[in-house]
N, C-alpha and C positions, 0 to 999 in steps of 0.2 A: 729435360729428360736426356740423360746421357747413355743409359743402357737400353739396347733394344728390348722391347717389352710388347707382348700381344694385348689387344684391346680386352678390357674387362668383359667377362662373359654375358653380362646383361647388355652392354652396349653392343656387342657384336651380334647377338641374337636380335636385337632391335634393327640393326643395319641389314641383316639378312632377310628380315620381314619386309623391309623397304625396297631392296634391290634385288632379291633372289640369290641363288647360290653364289658363294664367294669362293673362288678357286685358290687365291693366294693373298696373303697379307704382308705388307713390308712396313716396317716402322720408319717414318721419315720426318719424326720430331726434330725441332731445333734442339741443339745442344745446351738447352737451359732449362732450369726448374719449371715445372707447370706446362711445358709444351708436350701435348699428346697428339700426334697426327699419324694416320696409317694410310697407306695407298692400297686400295683393294682391287684385285683383279677379278672380272666377272665373267671369265671363260669366253672370250671373243667379243663380248659386248664392251661398251665404253667404260673404261676404268673410272673410278670416282675415289675421292679422299673422304675418310672419316676422321672427325675431329672431336676430341672431348674438351670442352672449354675448362679453363682454370677454376671457374667458379661460378655461381649464379649470376653475378654482375656481368662478367664477361660473356657468358652465354646470352644474357638479355640484349646485352649491345650488339653482339655479333648477329644474332638471329633477326633483331630489328633491322640492322643495316643491310643484310641481304634481302629482306622482304621489301624494303621501303626506300632505300636510297642507292643501292649498288647497281640495280637495273638500269639506272640513268647513264652508267658508263658505257653501255652498249655490249654487244656479243663479243666475247673473247678478250674483254678488257679487264675482267675479273670473274672468279668462279661464280656459278650459279647454284643457289640452294636447292637441293633436292627434297630434303626433309629435315625437320629438327625435333629434338625430344628434350623437354624441359626435365623429365625424370631423370634422364640419363646425362644431361648436359651436352647431349650430342648433335653434331650437324654432319650430314652428308652433302658433299659438294662436288660439282663437276670438275673434272681435271681440265687445266689448260695449258698450252705450251709454254715453255720458257724455264729458266733458272734464275735464281736471285742475282741481280746485277753485282751485288757485293762478291759473288763467287767466281765472276767471269773476268778474264783478262782480254779486254777488247780495245781497239784504238780509241783515242780521245774523240774522234768524229763520231763513232758509234755511241759513246757514252753521252755526248751532247744530244744527239737524237733521241736517245732513250729518255733523257731528261725533258727534252721538249715534249715528247708524248705524255710523260708523267704529269706535265704542267696542265696539259689539255685535260687529262682524266681527273686530275683534283679539282680543277675548276668546275666541271660538271657535278663532281660529287658534292662540292659546297653549296650548290644550288638545288640539291635534292633534299627530299624530306619536307615535310611542312612545318615551318618555322612559326609556330604560334602556340598559345597556351602554355603549358609546362615546359614544352621545347624551347620557346622563346626565352622563358625565365631561366632556364638552364643555361642558354647561350649568353644571355646578358650577365649572369653571375659568374661566367667561367674565369674570367681575368682576376676578379676578387678572391675567388676560392684558390686559385693559383698562387696569388700573393700571399694569402694567409697561410700556405703551406711552408713558407720559407723557414720558420723556427724548427718545423719537424724534421725538414730535410737536413738542415744544418746540425741538429742533434744526432742524426743518424750518421752523417759524414764524420763527425767527431774531429780528431786530429788530423784528418786528411785535408781539412780546409784551415788556412792560417787565420789570426785575428784580422788582418788586413782585408783578407778575402770575405771574411764573415761581414764585415762592416759594408763593403761594397755590395754584397747580396742583398743585405737588409735595405740599403739606399734604393737600390734598383726595384725592389719589391714594394717599397713605399711609393715610388714614382709610378708604378704599374696601377696602384690603387686610385691615383688621381689622374689617369689618362682619360681623355675625352672618347667619345663614340668610336668604335672601329666596326667593320664589317662582320657580320655573323653568319653561320652557315653549319652544315653537317660536315663534321671531320672524320678523316680516317683514323687519326689518333695515334699512329705510329709509321709515319710516312718517311721511310728511308730505304737504302738499298736493299736492306735484309727482306723487305716486303714487296720490292719492285721486281716483277720478273721480265726479263727480255729473252724473246724467242729468236732473235736474229733479225726480225723485221718490226715487232710490236712490243710494247710495254703493256704490262697488266699490273694491277695491284692485288695483294693478297692480304689475309690476316687482319680482319676488321673486329678484333675482339675489344679494342679500346675506341671504337668509333662512337661518337656523341655529338651533340650540338655544342658550339662554342664560338670563340672568336677564329675567323679563319686563319689569321696569322699563326695560331698555335700550331696549325699543321705543318708550318714551315720550320719550325725550331730544330728538330733533329737534322735536317738537311743544311741549315744555316750553321749549326754547331759542328757539323761532320764534313760532308763532301764538298759544300760550297766554299768553305774556308780553305780546303786542301787544293781544289782546282777551281780557280775562279771562273772558268769558262762555263762551268755548269749552271751557275746562277742565271746569267742572261739565256742561256738554252731553255731553262725551266720557264722563265717569264715570258719568252716568245710564244711558248704553248699556253700558258696561263692565261694569257690575253690583256694582262695590265700589270702596271708597276704597283709597288704598295705605297700607300699614302705616308705622310711624315708621321702621323700618329702609330701606324702599323710598324714602320721601321724603328721607332724607339720602343714599341712593345716588343718586337723581336729581340732587341738588345736586352731588355729587362727580363724577358723569358728565357733567353740563352743563360743567364746568371742562375735562374731557378732550376733550368734543366740540368746545368752542370752539377749543382750540389745534389740533386735528385740522383743522378747517375753516381756520383761518388758515395752516396750513401747506401745505395741499393746494390749496385753491380759488383763490388767485390765481394761481398758475402754470397753472391749467386754464382761466383766464378765466371761472370761475363766481362772478360778482359777488354773486349771491344768497346762496350758501352762506357766501362770505367775510364779508358783512355779519352774516349770523346768528351766526358766530362771535364777531365783534367786539362786538355788542350784549350777547351772553350773558356775555362776559368782563367787559364794563363794569358788567352788573348785578351780578356776583358781586363785583367790586371795591367797589362801592358798599355792597353788603350785609355785608362783612367788614371794612370800613374802620375 
């Protein structure tokens, strides 16, 4: 969403029934299609955020995450769900301090601390939720589903991917299919600096619309392809908080997943005008080609 817009009347009316009189509304959506978030002022009471999910799947994922997994992060480490509406695809969330780390110009030592705390919180999240039944099945099949998506992402990327790059992506997708067991858990699904808030003292995670059960290593791909590769000190800072290093199988999975993430970024982001994500994909693919040349 790029132009300021008010909440749809039905969504606003539902929000008013939940929280009472609303004195002011400010559009705070991300500058990308599908993002619809508003800051609601409640006349001296605590402010809240109203979010319209991008679709039914995103709504189900995010409302499930806030009810069943996010509370494990602790007070102030993520928004809390006030109420949700499947009819309006709406979520009312508490406001928490901080701004996206991606928007802040802070010293390296501060960035390292933000990433250390981010690692602590993701480790908690990965252990939240009940990993059994259909949730375990979803998690166990996650890497296979991702690998099978390679052809679709390559088709979407078109001539933004060379023949040599295409062959490498398909090779790594094949290796992902035969990888041995890796640790499973509940994922944030979009864990990078756009969704990592820093208050000056504390890190918090927001935006759980891609949350799901899967292989834990999947949650590290965006950071691996982005900030970790550009600022090497951030990775060890994150793992100090995370509490463990990756296994050899997880390390190889991370390489394979980075190739698939790169072509996914190149296939999706240019058409959405998300130049930041498109650049992340191109840099990641260039690094892989250099490593496998």
